[in-house]
N, C-alpha and C positions, 0 to 999 in steps of 0.2 A: 141745336134749333137755327142758329142764325146762319149756318152754312147751308142750311134746306134751299134758301134761296140766293140767286146770282143776277144781280143787276147788270144786264149788259151797259157797255161803255155810250150806247147810243138811245139809253131809255130815254131821254128827254125828245128823243124823235120820233117814239111812237113803237119801240121795241119792248114786247112783254118781258116779265119778269121769268127768267128760266129756276124751274124747280125741280129738285131731286127728292123724288117720291119714295125712293128706296134706299136704304143703308147703302146697298151696293152701286148705287148709281154715283152716291157721292165718293165713297172709294175708289171708282174708277175714274172721277174728275180728278181726284188727287193722285194716281199711281197709274192711270191706263187702264185699258178696256181687259189685260189680261192679267197683270201684277195687282191691280186693283180687286179682283175677282178673290184671290188668293190670300191677299194681306188680310182679308175680312172675312172669306166665308167660313174656314176652318173654327174662329173663334164663335161667330154668329151660329152655327149647327150647333156646337159644342152647348151654347148658352142656351138656346131656344129648347132643342130635344132635352137637354139635361133638366130644366126648368119644367117641361112638360113630363118626365118620368118623375120628377120629384111631386107633381102637382097628383099624379096618379097614385103614387104613396100616400099621400095626404088626404085625397077623396077617399080614398079605400079604408084608411085608417078612423075617420070622422063617421062614415057611415058603420065600421064596425062598433064605434063606441056608442053611436045612436041606437044600434040593433040590441045592444047591451044594455042601455039603459032602460030598453022597453021591455026588459026581462028575457032576452034571447040567451040562448044556450052557449057555452063557449065555442067557437069556431076562430080558424084562423084569417089570415089578412086576404089571402090569394082571395077566395070567392068575391069578397067585397070589391077588390081591384075590378073584376070583373065586370061586377053591376054598374059601377063608376064607367067603365068602359063602354059599355051598352049604351049609356045616357049619350056617352061623347060619340059614339059611330054615329047614331041619328043627327045629331048637332055639327057634326064634321059635315056633313053635306050641304051647310049653309053656302050660297054660292059666291059672295064674295067679303072682303074685309069690310067695306062701306055697312053690308046688313050686320055686322055684329055692335052698332052702337048701343041699341037695346040690350045685348046681353052684357056688354060691359059696363053699361051702368048699373044695371043689377046687380054685377059681381061687386062693384065697386061699394053698392048700398048693404049688402050682405057682409063685407070686410068689416066695415063702420059698426054694425051690428053685433058682429062676434066681438070686435074691441071693446065696444061699450059693456056688454054684459060681461066679458072677462076683468076689467076695470073695476066696475061696481061691484060684483060678486067679490072680487079678492080686497078690495079695499073694506067689505063688510066682514069676508073673512068665515062665509058660512060653515066652513068644515074644517076648524081650526086643528092644526095638530099640535101634539105636545112636544115638546124639550127641541123648538125649533132653533137651529144653528145657524147664524152667519158667519161661523169661521171659515177660514180659508181651506180648501182640501189637502190631506194630506198626499203633497207632491213636491216634486223636484222642482228647483229654480229652471230647469230644461223642461219638464214636464208643464208647469207654468206660462212659459214661453210660448209652446208649440199651442197651449190652450187659446191663449190671448191672440196669436195670429189665425186661429181657426177661427173663434169669435167673429174677428174682424171682417173677414170672409163670408161669414153666416151673414151678418148686416148686410154686407155689398149685396148680397142674393135679393134682398128685398128691393133693389133699386136697379133691377135688371131692364129696366124699360127702355132705355136707349136702342135696345136690339130693334124695337118695332116704333120708336117714336117718328121717325121720318114718315113710314106708314099712314100713322095717326095724323101725323100734321098734312099729309097728303090729302085726307079726307075733309079738311076745313074749307067751305065754301068760300071762293075769292075769287074777284075777278083778275084779268091778264096783269094789271097792272098794280093790284092791292096785294099789300103784303099780309102773310099770315104769324110774323114772327112775335108780333106784341100779343096776340091770343093764345098762341102756343106756349110763351114764356110764361105769360099768368096761370093758363092750367097747367102747367108742369110745376111750378113753385107751388101753387096751392096743392096739388098733390105730395108732392116729396114733404111739404109741411105738414098736412095731416096725416100722412103715412109715418113721421116721425114720431108726431104726438100719440098716435095709437098705438103703434108696436112698442115705443119705450114707456109708455104709461102702461101697458099690458106687462112689461117685463119688470118695471119698477114695482108695482102694485102685487105682482105676483111672487116675487123674491122677498117683499116686505112682509107678507102673509105667510109664507111657507117655506122662506130660506133656502137653506141647499137641497132640502128636498123636494123642490118644485119640480116638476116633471116636463118634458119637452113640450108637450101639448096641456096647458095653463088647465083647460077644462077638465081634464083627468085628475087634477090636483083639487080643484073646487068639489067636483061632484055634486053639491045641491044647491037648490032645489032640481030635482030631475028633469021637469018641464022645460027649464029654462036652460039647462046645459044641453039638453036634447035639441032645443031651438039654435042654438049657438053651433053646435056640430052641423047642422043642416045648413048654416049660414057661409060654413067653411067650405062644406061641400059645392054650395052653388057658385061662390067665390072662385075655387079653384076650377070650376068647370068652365067659368067666363074666362079666366086668365088664360088655362091652358089653349083656348081657341084663339082668342087673341096674338098669341107667342106663336103659336104653330100653325096661322094662316101665311105668316112669313115663308117657312118651310114650303106648305101647300103651294104656295105662287112660285117658289122656286123650282121645285119639283115638275110643276105643269109646266111651266116654262122651257123646262131642259127635254121632259117627251117632246113639246111642241116643234121644237127644233129638230128633231129626228123623225117623227112621225107626223103626217097630213091629217090635220084635223078639220075635217071639212063638212061634220054633219052635228047637229045636236046631241044624237045618240053616241055616237064616237066621244065628242066632248064629255058626256056626263059619265060613259063607262070608264074612261081614264081618269078622270075625279075621282070617282067612287072607288076605282080599284088602289090607287095611290094612296088617298087620304084612310083609306080602311088599312092597308100595312101599316101605315104610319102610326095610326093610332094602337094597332095590336100588338107592335113593337114595342113601344112605350109600356103597354101593359105587361108585355113579358119580362121587361126588364125591371119594373116596379115589385114585381111576384119574386123575381130571382135576387133583386139585390133591396130587400124592404128597410133599408137601413137610413130613415129619414133626415135626422141631423146632419150625419156625417156626409151624407149627398148633397145637402145644401150648402155646407162647406166648400166641397169640392167643387162643384159647379161654380161658386162663386168665385173660387179662386182663378179656375181656368178658361171660363167662358165670360161671367159678367163683368169681372173686373177689365177685361181688354176691352170689350165691347162698349162699356159705360164709363169707363175713366180714362183708360189709355189711348185706345184709337181715336176718339173726338179729339183729343188735343193734339195728336200727330197730325191729323186732317185739318186742324187750325193751322198749324205752324206751316204745313206745306202748302194751304191755300191761300193765307192770309200772308204769309213772310213778314212778320214784325221782326225788327230789328234788335240785337241785342240789348239796346237802351231802353226799347219798351219792356213796361211791365208784365205785358202779356207774354213775351218771349220768355220769361224766369218762371211764372207761375204754371205755364203748361210744360215746360220741362220738370218742375218741381213736382205737379200732379204726376207725369210720367214716371219717375225716379220713384216716387215713394210707393204709389200705386202697384208697381212693375215688382218692389219688393216685397210688398204686402202679399200680394198675389202668388207671388215662389214660394215662400215662406207658410203661406197659408195652405198651398195645395200638399208640401209635405207633410204639414201637420195634419191635413184630411187624410192625407193615404196612410200614413203611420198610425193615426186612431182608427181606420176601416182594419186594417193588419192586426192589431192590438185586439181589436172588438170583434174579429170575425169567428172565434167559435162560438160567441152567444147569437150569431143571426141564423135565422132559420127562413132557408129557401123555399118558395112552392108552398108556404104553411096554408094549411087548412084543405091541402088537397089529399093526406095521409100520407105516410112514409117520408116525412120532411126530412130534406137532407141538411144537416147542420153546416152553415155556411162558413 
């Protein structure tokens, strides 16, 4: 957030603040125009595309749960991923990132709604189950270690906002000499604290109510009252629709700027056609992968390990060390190196744990569920 702005040496003489409104701009400032792109882009693409795919699975699964609560017959996940994708195809044509403010605010409100419902109902335990167990799973020390690192990378997944934080900061209104850092830091800190309270509140009350039998989607464990749970499922759907768009607009911009370098875009019709084509292909590709690989929790931990941890924890510290150049006597030097070292280890071991769990659980996965003739993953 602080690296978003660079005050030139002659700022006192009238030079405006230099701003890096894209994560890639900051990376190129640190490592140069070529190396800077390749230092960041692989991790940023994995993070954003992986988050979008995971949200497609989440949106589809919550639509399916909503449908079942209303008395629908048993169907697979795939058709509901397509329903979710159909809404996205329309919303993805929103022209620019700034126009997403209303959608982002709505998504945040729906996230809070879901969390409040889950916490209150879990605390009241309306569908209490018998013989709740809080015992450790019957697993070896090696398996328990893998589970710990997979859980850590799943938690990291919830804090993937650094992939879009500079773009969000760039939309804050500010004059050429006015810093956006204080407002952005305040908003970021409030968001992180609120997310921690809400998500850990859901986790703690859910585990207290249902023990080891709690499902990955706490709403499926609660079950009653039906109309409240149905409302919570739709709140999740709206939340992931908004989050999908906020993250994916970064890749929309990258794709469209890439095409603009090789294709002359001189009319509104051509610009609109390119935008529609690229965004449609992107949204459809995430839907295809979501239907092909519908393992929600394992996907979250894998993307958290190989995408979110580098872009949210490791690279910001690297950029700080390169651009600010603190001496080894400064606490900033050591704290940034500590973050880099610890989070790299967590990400590496978390990725191994996620892949291991995907391989072990593969026989239970159903690809193209709901389309007939499901292939076992």
